[in-house]
C-alpha positions as CSV (number, residue, x, y, z in Angstrom):
1,M,158.7,99.7,137.4
2,S,157.2,101.6,134.5
3,S,153.7,103.0,134.4
4,S,151.6,103.7,131.4
5,V,149.1,106.5,131.0
6,S,145.9,105.3,129.4
7,S,143.8,107.8,127.5
8,S,140.4,108.6,128.8
9,P,137.5,107.0,126.8
10,E,135.4,109.2,124.7
11,P,132.3,110.4,126.5
12,P,129.1,108.8,125.1
13,V,127.0,110.8,122.6
14,R,124.1,112.5,124.4
15,V,120.8,112.1,122.7
16,L,117.5,113.8,123.7
17,L,114.4,111.8,122.5
18,V,111.0,113.5,122.7
19,E,108.2,111.1,122.0
20,D,104.8,111.0,123.6
21,D,104.0,107.3,123.0
22,D,105.2,105.5,126.2
23,L,106.0,102.2,124.5
24,M,107.9,103.7,121.6
25,R,109.8,106.1,123.9
26,R,110.9,103.3,126.2
27,S,111.8,100.9,123.4
28,F,113.8,103.5,121.5
29,T,115.6,104.6,124.7
30,I,116.6,101.0,125.5
31,A,117.6,100.2,122.0
32,L,119.8,103.3,121.6
33,E,121.4,102.8,125.0
34,R,122.5,99.4,123.7
35,Y,124.3,101.2,120.9
36,G,126.2,103.2,123.4
37,Y,124.2,106.5,123.4
38,A,123.5,108.3,126.6
39,M,119.8,108.8,126.5
40,R,117.4,111.3,128.0
41,A,113.7,111.2,127.1
42,A,110.7,113.4,127.4
43,A,107.0,112.8,126.8
44,D,105.9,116.2,125.5
45,G,107.4,119.3,123.8
46,L,107.6,121.5,126.9
47,S,109.3,118.9,129.0
48,G,111.7,118.3,126.1
49,L,112.4,122.0,125.8
50,E,113.2,122.2,129.6
51,L,115.6,119.3,129.3
52,F,117.3,120.8,126.3
53,R,117.8,124.1,128.1
54,A,119.0,122.4,131.3
55,E,121.5,119.9,129.8
56,A,123.9,119.6,126.9
57,F,123.0,117.3,124.0
58,D,124.8,116.2,120.9
59,L,121.7,115.3,118.9
60,L,117.9,115.6,119.2
61,V,115.3,113.1,118.0
62,L,111.8,114.8,117.9
63,D,108.4,113.3,117.1
64,V,106.3,115.7,115.1
65,M,103.0,115.0,116.9
66,L,103.5,116.0,120.6
67,P,101.1,117.3,123.2
68,G,101.3,120.9,124.1
69,L,104.3,122.2,122.1
70,D,104.6,120.0,119.0
71,G,107.8,118.8,117.4
72,I,107.7,121.6,114.8
73,G,107.4,124.3,117.5
74,L,110.1,122.6,119.6
75,C,112.4,122.5,116.6
76,R,111.9,126.2,116.1
77,K,112.6,126.9,119.7
78,V,115.8,124.9,119.7
79,R,117.0,126.7,116.5
80,E,116.6,130.1,118.2
81,T,119.7,129.3,120.2
82,S,121.4,126.1,118.9
83,L,122.7,124.4,115.8
84,V,122.5,120.9,117.3
85,P,121.6,118.2,114.8
86,I,117.9,117.4,114.8
87,L,116.2,114.3,113.4
88,M,112.4,114.4,113.1
89,M,110.1,111.4,113.3
90,S,106.9,111.6,111.4
91,A,104.0,109.1,111.1
92,R,103.0,110.7,107.8
93,G,106.0,110.5,105.5
94,D,104.2,112.2,102.6
95,G,102.5,114.8,104.8
96,L,102.9,118.5,105.3
97,D,104.5,117.8,108.7
98,V,107.7,116.6,107.0
99,V,108.0,119.8,105.0
100,A,107.2,121.9,108.1
101,G,109.8,120.1,110.1
102,L,112.5,120.6,107.6
103,E,111.5,124.3,107.1
104,A,111.7,124.7,110.9
105,G,115.4,123.7,110.8
106,A,115.4,119.9,111.1
107,D,118.3,118.2,109.4
108,D,116.6,115.0,108.4
109,Y,113.6,112.9,109.1
110,V,112.4,109.2,109.4
111,V,108.9,107.8,108.9
112,K,107.3,105.8,111.7
113,P,107.2,102.9,112.3
114,V,111.0,102.9,112.0
115,D,113.4,100.0,112.6
116,T,116.1,100.7,115.2
117,Y,118.9,100.1,112.7
118,V,117.4,102.7,110.4
119,L,117.1,105.2,113.2
120,V,120.7,104.5,114.3
121,A,121.9,104.9,110.7
122,R,120.3,108.3,110.4
123,I,121.7,109.3,113.8
124,R,125.2,108.2,112.8
125,S,124.9,110.1,109.5
126,L,123.9,113.3,111.3
127,L,126.8,113.0,113.8
128,R,129.3,112.5,110.9
129,R,128.0,115.8,109.4
130,A,128.5,117.5,112.7
131,T,132.2,116.5,112.7
132,Y,132.7,116.8,109.0
133,A,136.2,117.5,107.6
134,P,136.0,118.2,103.8
135,A,138.3,116.3,101.5
136,P,140.7,118.3,99.3
137,A,139.5,119.2,95.8
138,P,140.6,116.9,93.0
139,G,144.2,117.6,92.0
140,R,145.0,119.5,95.2
141,P,147.2,118.2,98.0
142,A,145.6,117.8,101.5
143,D,146.1,120.8,103.7
144,P,145.6,120.0,107.4
145,E,144.6,123.6,108.0
146,G,142.2,123.7,105.2
147,E,141.8,126.7,102.9
148,V,139.9,129.9,102.6
149,L,137.5,130.1,99.7
150,V,136.1,133.4,98.5
151,F,133.0,133.8,96.4
152,G,132.3,137.6,96.2
153,D,131.3,138.7,99.7
154,L,131.0,135.1,100.8
155,T,134.1,133.6,102.6
156,I,134.4,129.9,103.6
157,D,137.1,128.7,105.9
158,T,137.2,124.9,105.2
159,G,139.7,124.3,108.0
160,G,138.0,126.2,110.7
161,L,134.6,125.4,109.3
162,E,133.6,129.0,109.5
163,V,131.5,131.0,107.0
164,S,131.1,134.8,106.8
165,L,129.0,137.0,104.5
166,A,130.2,140.6,104.0
167,G,132.5,140.2,107.0
168,S,129.7,139.0,109.4
169,P,129.7,135.4,110.6
170,V,127.0,133.1,109.3
171,A,125.5,130.4,111.6
172,L,124.9,127.2,109.8
173,T,123.6,123.8,111.0
174,P,126.0,120.9,110.3
175,T,123.8,119.8,107.3
176,E,123.7,123.4,105.9
177,L,127.5,123.6,106.3
178,R,128.1,120.3,104.6
179,L,125.8,121.2,101.8
180,L,127.6,124.6,101.3
181,L,131.0,122.9,101.3
182,E,129.8,120.4,98.7
183,F,128.7,123.3,96.5
184,A,131.9,125.3,97.1
185,A,134.0,122.3,96.0
186,H,132.2,122.2,92.7
187,P,131.5,125.9,91.7
188,G,129.8,126.3,88.3
189,I,128.9,122.6,88.1
190,V,125.3,121.4,88.2
191,L,124.9,119.0,91.1
192,E,121.9,116.7,90.8
193,R,119.6,116.1,93.8
194,H,120.5,112.4,94.0
195,T,124.2,113.4,94.1
196,L,123.6,115.8,97.0
197,L,121.5,113.2,98.8
198,R,124.4,110.7,98.5
199,E,127.2,113.1,99.4
200,V,125.5,115.2,102.1
201,W,122.7,113.0,103.5
202,E,124.3,109.7,102.7
203,Y,121.1,108.4,101.1
204,G,120.9,106.0,98.3
205,W,118.7,106.4,95.2
206,D,115.5,106.1,97.3
207,G,116.1,109.3,99.3
208,D,113.5,112.0,99.5
209,S,114.6,115.1,97.4
210,R,112.5,117.4,99.6
211,V,115.3,117.4,102.2
212,V,117.6,118.8,99.5
213,D,115.2,121.4,98.3
214,L,114.3,122.7,101.7
215,C,117.9,122.8,103.0
216,V,118.9,124.7,99.8
217,Q,116.0,127.1,100.6
218,R,117.3,127.6,104.1
219,L,120.9,128.0,102.9
220,R,119.9,130.6,100.4
221,G,118.4,132.7,103.1
222,K,121.7,132.7,104.9
223,V,124.3,133.1,102.1
224,G,122.3,134.9,99.5
225,R,119.3,134.1,97.3
226,D,121.2,134.3,94.1
227,R,124.3,132.3,95.2
228,I,122.7,128.9,94.4
229,E,121.0,128.7,91.0
230,T,118.2,126.2,90.3
231,V,118.7,124.2,87.1
232,R,115.2,122.9,86.4
233,G,114.9,119.2,85.9
234,F,118.5,118.6,87.1
235,G,119.5,120.2,90.4
236,Y,121.5,123.2,91.6
237,K,124.6,125.1,90.6
238,F,126.8,127.2,92.9
239,R,127.7,130.5,91.3
240,R,131.4,131.4,91.2
């Protein structure tokens, strides 16, 4: 009698939701659990920070307006030790809190009220960035081990997804890394904001270009201010 060995199922993605509105927190938790996510939730920033430090999570969803430690402060605290993907929720889509959240290190944001399918779509996009494997450049055969790209003192290992500057490792969030890889695949070519929104954030034409500008700003601070040139009225160009 033959026996077969079945592979273990993939563990569910662990998501930490920090939202002070009881009804919204419960409804999002139930909805995301139905999509297969393993949920943990907190009602304020300090409780969320304690949960984050006590357990391992694959992604965080943080409301901006939280009692005690707000979502911006919580995002900054998380970024001190972790590159975990972070999605911010804001009740004021055109407000300063969106900019502050992105500057604090968030990868993306949604505006409340938000439909569950939109929230799930943004979560899936963030998770894809966290496990991103770049496609080979046009005209080049696929290399399962990737390649090492060198731009002056900046080195990018596309296989190991590692970046170093002057020999020192550079810690990048999944979104920052995906953005850098997109630039490195097109050196010397102007990439428009809507192109970057589509390729990196997976937005359509209605995406908010502020996420691009602020992520570029953070990336410049890590790989060199002069590495990414602003082309006014068009977008950005990565210098060879």
